[in-house]
TIKE-419639 format. One record per residue: chain; x, y, z of N, C-alpha, C in turn. Coordinates in pm, 1 decimal, padded with zeros to 6 digits. Layout:
   kette     n.east    n.north       n.up    ca.east   ca.north      ca.up     c.east    c.north       c.up
       A          X          Y          Z          X          Y          Z          X          Y          Z
...
This chain:
   kette     n.east    n.north       n.up    ca.east   ca.north      ca.up     c.east    c.north       c.up
       A    02354.8    00721.3    01017.9    02206.7    00774.9    01082.7    02115.3    00812.1    00975.9
       A    02136.9    00902.3    00900.6    02056.1    00988.5    00811.9    01970.7    00861.0    00729.8
       A    02054.9    00792.5    00685.8    02004.5    00707.1    00575.4    01907.9    00552.9    00624.5
       A    01923.4    00530.8    00768.2    01814.6    00484.2    00845.9    01687.4    00564.8    00833.4
       A    01691.0    00694.3    00891.9    01573.1    00737.0    00888.4    01514.1    00772.7    00733.0
       A    01563.5    00774.1    00661.1    01528.1    00801.9    00501.6    01453.1    00676.2    00469.3
       A    01499.6    00562.3    00505.4    01420.3    00456.4    00482.9    01333.0    00417.2    00577.2
       A    01313.6    00452.1    00674.3    01197.5    00433.5    00749.6    01110.8    00528.0    00679.3
       A    01126.3    00653.1    00675.6    01024.6    00736.0    00580.5    00971.6    00670.9    00453.6
       A    01034.1    00589.6    00373.3    01014.6    00539.5    00282.1    00942.7    00435.0    00263.8
       A    00979.2    00338.1    00355.9    00867.9    00239.4    00403.3    00719.0    00249.4    00438.1
       A    00733.3    00406.5    00539.5    00621.5    00433.5    00552.5    00530.1    00483.9    00456.1
       A    00595.3    00526.3    00369.3    00480.9    00625.7    00225.7    00378.0    00534.4    00205.6
       A    00244.1    00595.5    00189.9    00129.6    00498.5    00136.1    00132.8    00524.5    00015.1
       A    00071.7    00420.1   -00090.5    00028.5    00401.3   -00186.1   -00126.9    00313.1   -00224.7
       A   -00167.8    00358.6   -00312.1   -00269.8    00247.7   -00339.6   -00261.7    00127.9   -00408.3
       A   -00347.8    00036.5   -00341.5   -00330.9   -00109.7   -00368.7   -00325.5   -00112.4   -00507.1
       A   -00399.8   -00038.4   -00604.7   -00378.2   -00050.1   -00729.4   -00231.3   -00021.7   -00814.3
       A   -00141.0    00027.7   -00705.6   -00033.9    00081.8   -00743.1    00078.6   -00041.7   -00743.3
       A    00052.3   -00116.2   -00654.9    00124.4   -00229.4   -00564.9    00159.6   -00343.1   -00697.6
       A    00281.8   -00395.9   -00707.1    00303.9   -00482.7   -00795.4    00254.0   -00625.7   -00729.3
       A    00253.2   -00742.1   -00846.0    00191.9   -00865.9   -00837.2    00283.6   -00985.2   -00724.5
       A    00232.9   -01021.3   -00631.1    00296.1   -01063.3   -00541.3    00357.8   -01017.3   -00422.5
       A    00321.4   -00889.0   -00398.8    00363.5   -00773.3   -00321.8    00246.1   -00757.5   -00197.8
       A    00304.0   -00843.0   -00060.8    00191.9   -00799.9    00060.1    00198.5   -00674.8    00097.1
       A    00083.1   -00631.3    00160.1    00056.3   -00499.7    00208.4   -00029.4   -00527.0    00335.4
       A   -00013.2   -00389.0    00406.1   -00092.0   -00343.0    00536.9   -00220.9   -00264.1    00485.3
       A   -00308.8   -00270.2    00499.0   -00416.7   -00172.8    00461.4   -00410.3   -00087.6    00574.5
       A   -00386.8    00051.7    00508.0   -00372.6    00152.7    00612.7   -00515.1    00271.7    00592.7
       A   -00553.8    00254.5    00529.0   -00693.2    00372.4    00500.4   -00797.9    00345.6    00383.1
       A   -00898.2    00330.4    00398.0   -00987.0    00318.8    00289.5   -01069.4    00466.7    00266.0
       A   -01046.7    00547.0    00154.1   -01094.1    00660.6    00146.2   -01182.3    00679.3    00029.8
       A   -01296.8    00680.8    00031.8   -01410.1    00666.8   -00057.3   -01535.1    00757.2   -00001.0
       A   -01682.8    00717.7   -00084.2   -01779.2    00778.0   -00042.7   -01799.1    00657.8    00047.7
       A   -01937.7    00719.0    00142.5   -01954.9    00634.6    00259.1   -02042.5    00502.6    00215.4
       A   -02080.2    00499.0    00115.4   -02136.5    00362.7    00051.8   -02063.3    00296.4    00019.4
       A   -01941.0    00316.5   -00092.8   -01829.6    00235.8   -00149.7   -01757.5    00201.2    00002.1
       A   -01726.3    00272.9    00093.9   -01611.4    00254.4    00190.9   -01677.8    00135.8    00301.8
       A   -01833.9    00164.6    00285.8   -01852.7    00050.8    00365.7   -01891.6   -00120.2    00275.6
       A   -01871.8   -00114.5    00178.7   -01894.8   -00180.2    00094.3   -01768.0   -00272.3    00094.0
       A   -01632.0   -00182.0    00061.6   -01523.6   -00220.5    00097.4   -01462.6   -00296.4    00228.0
       A   -01494.3   -00227.5    00289.4   -01491.5   -00270.1    00437.3   -01581.3   -00405.9    00476.5
       A   -01719.5   -00423.2    00411.9   -01766.7   -00544.5    00425.6   -01671.8   -00668.1    00362.1
       A   -01590.9   -00637.7    00252.6   -01531.1   -00746.2    00173.2   -01397.2   -00778.1    00235.7
       A   -01355.2   -00673.2    00353.8   -01247.0   -00715.1    00461.6   -01160.7   -00610.0    00414.0
       A   -01150.9   -00503.3    00325.4   -01081.2   -00401.3    00351.5   -01089.0   -00303.4    00453.0
       A   -01021.0   -00313.1    00583.8   -01009.0   -00251.1    00692.6   -00874.6   -00225.6    00729.3
       A   -00855.5   -00110.6    00793.1   -00711.9   -00056.9    00821.5   -00623.9   -00195.6    00931.5
       A   -00516.9   -00195.3    00888.5   -00469.1   -00319.4    00965.8   -00453.7   -00428.5    00948.5
       A   -00537.5   -00480.2    00817.0   -00557.8   -00595.6    00741.5   -00445.2   -00617.1    00641.7
       A   -00406.8   -00739.5    00620.4   -00293.2   -00767.3    00570.0   -00338.9   -00817.8    00395.3
       A   -00282.6   -00790.9    00318.6   -00352.6   -00840.0    00171.4   -00237.1   -00842.2    00094.4
       A   -00259.2   -00920.4   -00020.1   -00169.4   -00966.6   -00118.7   -00179.6   -00936.2   -00265.0
       A   -00158.4   -00823.2   -00358.0   -00203.2   -00855.6   -00505.8   -00174.1   -00971.6   -00570.1
       A   -00240.2   -01045.5   -00639.2   -00225.8   -01178.4   -00678.2   -00234.1   -01164.4   -00839.6
       A   -00302.2   -01104.6   -00886.2   -00298.1   -01051.6   -01055.5   -00347.8   -00937.6   -01101.9
       A   -00329.4   -00896.6   -01197.4   -00359.9   -00756.7   -01278.8   -00384.6   -00794.2   -01395.3
       A   -00480.4   -00715.2   -01481.9   -00547.9   -00723.9   -01604.3   -00472.7   -00617.2   -01646.8
       A   -00454.6   -00602.2   -01789.6   -00396.8   -00487.0   -01867.5   -00541.6   -00371.8   -01899.9
       A   -00485.9   -00240.8   -01929.9   -00530.8   -00155.6   -01930.8   -00657.3   -00093.8   -01863.2
       A   -00604.3   -00099.0   -01739.3   -00703.2   -00052.9   -01601.4   -00804.5   -00150.7   -01558.2
       A   -00757.8   -00260.2   -01617.9   -00875.4   -00380.6   -01580.7   -00890.2   -00399.5   -01438.1
       A   -00931.1   -00517.3   -01387.0   -00958.1   -00494.8   -01222.1   -00850.1   -00592.9   -01191.9
       A   -00789.6   -00589.6   -01018.4   -00714.2   -00679.0   -00957.5   -00754.3   -00761.1   -00916.1
       A   -00677.1   -00887.6   -00901.6   -00721.7   -00955.3   -00791.8   -00643.8   -00979.9   -00635.5
       A   -00712.1   -00966.8   -00570.2   -00625.2   -00945.1   -00398.9   -00663.0   -01013.0   -00324.3
       A   -00566.0   -01098.6   -00263.7   -00638.4   -01203.6   -00192.6   -00621.0   -01144.4   -00054.9
       A   -00722.2   -01177.5    00029.8   -00728.2   -01080.7    00177.6   -00809.5   -01190.7    00261.8
       A   -00738.6   -01201.9    00408.4   -00806.4   -01308.5    00493.4   -00848.4   -01419.7    00431.3
       A   -00734.3   -01471.6    00319.2   -00752.2   -01607.1    00300.5   -00860.9   -01627.0    00169.4
       A   -00916.6   -01498.3    00109.1   -01014.9   -01507.7   -00006.8   -00975.1   -01424.6   -00076.2
       A   -00998.0   -01467.2   -00232.1   -00921.0   -01371.8   -00358.4   -01057.4   -01317.7   -00393.8
       A   -01014.8   -01152.4   -00399.0   -01132.4   -01061.1   -00452.2   -01132.5   -00988.0   -00556.8
       A   -01207.6   -00987.4   -00654.3   -01144.5   -00905.1   -00812.8   -01221.4   -00742.6   -00758.6
       A   -01145.2   -00658.9   -00737.4   -01165.7   -00545.1   -00761.8   -01142.1   -00424.0   -00873.7
       A   -01241.1   -00372.0   -00919.7   -01237.9   -00257.0   -00994.1   -01108.0   -00182.8   -00970.4
       A   -01029.3   -00108.1   -01115.0   -00908.8   -00025.9   -01044.5   -00948.6    00048.2   -00997.3
       A   -01111.8    00135.2   -01012.4   -01153.4    00265.5   -00946.8   -01147.5    00230.3   -00800.5
       A   -01209.6    00095.6   -00795.6   -01239.2    00078.6   -00621.0   -01065.2    00055.9   -00546.9
       A   -00951.6    00019.8   -00656.0   -00872.1    00016.5   -00559.3   -00783.7    00082.3   -00492.9
       A   -00793.6    00217.8   -00634.1   -00771.0    00323.5   -00620.5   -00810.0    00400.1   -00471.5
       A   -00891.6    00348.8   -00399.5   -00969.5    00421.7   -00291.9   -00907.3    00328.2   -00155.5
       A   -00803.4    00264.0   -00193.4   -00762.9    00150.1   -00076.8   -00616.2    00203.4   -00069.6
       A   -00570.9    00263.1    00038.0   -00439.7    00316.6    00080.2   -00368.3    00185.6    00155.1
       A   -00241.5    00176.5    00111.1   -00165.9    00049.6    00155.4   -00020.0    00075.3    00200.0
       A    00058.8    00008.0    00275.1    00193.6    00053.6    00341.6    00241.3   -00111.4    00295.4
       A    00388.2   -00081.3    00267.5    00443.9   -00217.5    00246.4    00488.1   -00303.9    00381.8
       A    00505.5   -00414.8    00342.8    00528.4   -00500.7    00473.0    00701.9   -00461.8    00510.1
């Protein structure tokens, strides 16, 4: 029983989308940023409950390619660290 509870808790742990490995699917749980930046990210489709997948990462803290709602979007790592996600 305890192992089951620990597994559920670890699955619910939030990470930023910048921390997610390539080809992993996630669900956006929160966008935490300044009001203007949050609005820009939400206009791109980064809203809580939305499914997303990290498609590619560049080295040395470069941008990430994320597929969301059938569209691939390149995000600066700075912006990607503002998007909290949960694993599927």
